[in-house]
N, C-alpha and C positions, 0 to 999 in steps of 0.2 A: 603567269595565266590570268585570265583577265576575271578580276572578281573585284569587289568590294574588301579593303583591309580596315578595320578597325584600330586604330593605332592611341595607346594611351601615349601622352606626352608628360613633360615632370610640371609638379604645382607650386615650382619654385626653382629651385636648383636645378639648373640644365644637366648638370650631370646623374641624376635621376631618369635617364631616360635607358632602356635595354640594347644590347648591340644588333636584335633583327629589328627593333623597330627603325634605327637608324637606317638597316638595310632594305628594309621596307618604303619607305621613305625614300631612298635612294633611287629604286630601281620602280617605282612607281610611274604611269603616264601622268597623272593628276592628283593634285593634293588638295582635299577640299579644305576650308580653314572655317572655323566659327569668327577670328577675327585675323583677316592677312597680315594685318601690320604684327601684329604679337605673334603668329607661326613664321614671321621671316625673321627675328630675331632669332630663333631657334632652329631655323633651315641653313641661316649665315652661320652660326656658331659650330656646325656640322660640314658644312661646305656642300648641303644640299641646293642643288640648283632646278629639282621637279616643276614644272609649271603647279602655279597656285590660285584657286582660287576660291570664291564667299562661298559659303552655304551657312546659313543661321537662321533662326527661326522664324527671318520674318520673311525670308525667300524658297524656305525648306519645300512648302508643299508645291509652288510652283516649277521645282528644279528636280524632284525627284523622277519625272518618266523621261527627264532629259539623262539623267545621271545613269539611267537601267539602259538606255540606247546606248547612250558612250559604252560600257564597260559590254554588254550584249555584241558590239562593235569588233571587240577586241582589245580596250583598253584595261587598263591596272590601275584601280581609285584607291587612294589612301583617302578616309577620314579621320581629322582631328579635330580637338574644342580648343580652347584657349588653353587650358591645363588639365590633365586628368582623364578619365576616361569618357571618350562620348556616350551620350546618351543616360550618362548619371548625371542628373537635373543641368544635361547639356543635351542642345541639338543631334539627332542621330537614331533614335528610335522608329522614327517615321521612313526615313533612308533603310533600314535594316529592314524592319517589315515589308518593305515594298520591293525590296530584291528578292527577299524568301517568295514572296508571292508572286513572281517573276522567273524561280528557278534559278535564279542567280547566285552563286558562289560567295556567301559571306565568310568571313576570317578572322576572329577577335585574337588579339594578343592581348596578353597578361602588362600587367603593368601598373601605373601609380594612379590612384584615387585616392582623396582628401579623407575620405571618412575612415579608414583603415587606421590607419596612424595615430589618428586622433583616439579613436575606440580602445585599442591597444594599450594607448600610454595615459587612460583615463584613469586605472584601477578599479575600473568599474567592470561587471562582468560583462567576458564579451562572448560567450559560449552561445547565448539566444541573444539574439537583437532584433529591433526593427530599422530600416532607413525611411525617414520622411521626407527629406531635402528640404527643401525650401517651402513653407507653411504659407498659404494664400496671403496675399500682402491684406487683403479687406474682407471680403464675402466668405464668411464658413472661416475665419480664423479662429474664432473665439470656441465654434463648434466643437472642430476640429482637436483643439487642445484638450476639452473638456471630455471628449471621448477617449485619447490617449491617457489622461488620471488615470484610468483604471488597467491600464496596461502593464504588466508583471513582467516583460522581457527588457532589457536596455533600452531605450531611444535616441535616436542619433539624427539630429536636423544640421542643417546650413543657414546661415543668417548673415544678413549686410549688417555692418558697424553701425548702419545709419536706425535698425531696429532691433539692436540686441538689447538695450534698458529694456525697450516695450516689450520683448517676447519674455525677458526675466521676470517682468511684473505680472503678465498674464500666465506662463508656468504656476508662481508662488498662488496665484489666486485660484488656482485648481487642482495643485499640486502641494501646496502648503511651503510653507519656508522651509523646512527642514529635509526634504529631499535632497540626496546629494547629486550632485554634476559634475561636471569638468567641460571647462571650454579650451579648445586651443585654436591659438591666429596664428596664422603667418608662418604656414607649417613649412619645413624645409627651407626656408631663407634666414634671413641674418636674423630677424629679429622673434623670431620663433619664442613661441610662449605656450604655457600652458596653466590654465588656473584650475586649481580643485577645491571644492569644499559643498557647502550647502546654495542653494538657490538664493535664500538672503543673504550668505558670504559674496555670491558671484554679484548679485547686484548691487552691494554695497561698492564692489570691485569699480565696476564698469559707470558707475556713476560715478566715482571719483575719481577714476582715468578716463580720458576718452578714448572711447573706440576705434581702433584703427587697424586693418586690413582684411584676410577674409577668414569668417570663423566657423569652428564646425562645433557643435554641443552637444554633450554626451551627458544623457540624464539617466540615473538607475530607475529600473521598473518598480512598481508600485511592489511591498511588501506583505 
C-alpha cells in the first residue's frame, strides 16, 4: 500500500531492530535517509537493496512535496534517521505533517530511541518526565535552563560531547550542585556507560575524563 512508513533504526547495536522494520525496509519502493552512508551500513547488514535517497534538515523543506507526489503516485516510502526514531530530535516532523495535511496514510513503527533506556536505567523517577532534546546552542539557552529549574518532573536532554561540561556547569548555576542526575553515553554500543550522581559529581567526572560519544542526560525534578 502506498504510504509513508516511519521506521526506527538501532541506536548502536545493529541487532536492535524489529523484524517488522526489516520487512518494511525490504518491501518499500524508496528509503529516505538522514545520512545515506550510515544507513547503507544497516541495509547491507540485512541484505536490503531498496533504493536510497537523502532526506535531512537541509533539504526537507524543498523535498516534501516531491515525496508526497511520489506516494500519491503509488509508491511506498520509508523514512529513517541515522539512529533511533525519526522526528525525535531528527528530521521527520515536517514530512509527517505534510503527509497528514494531504490525506496520505502515515504508519509509525515502534522501536529504538535513546532517551527511554537512559531514563529507565537512571534510577530517577520515570513515571512523569519531559523530553527537551537538544537545548539551543546559543540564543535562549540559559533562559531555557532557568525556566526548567523549577520543573518538578524528571527532565531528559540530549547533548554532544563538545558541550557536556558547559551544560553541566550551566545546570549547576540554575539548579544547584546537589540535584541528582544520570548521564548515559554510547547506549547499546561496546563502550556503553551510565554515570549517576549529583550534578557536581557528574561535572567532576567529565572534567577529569574526556567526554566521548552520544549523551543522554537525565535530571531529577525540583523537590
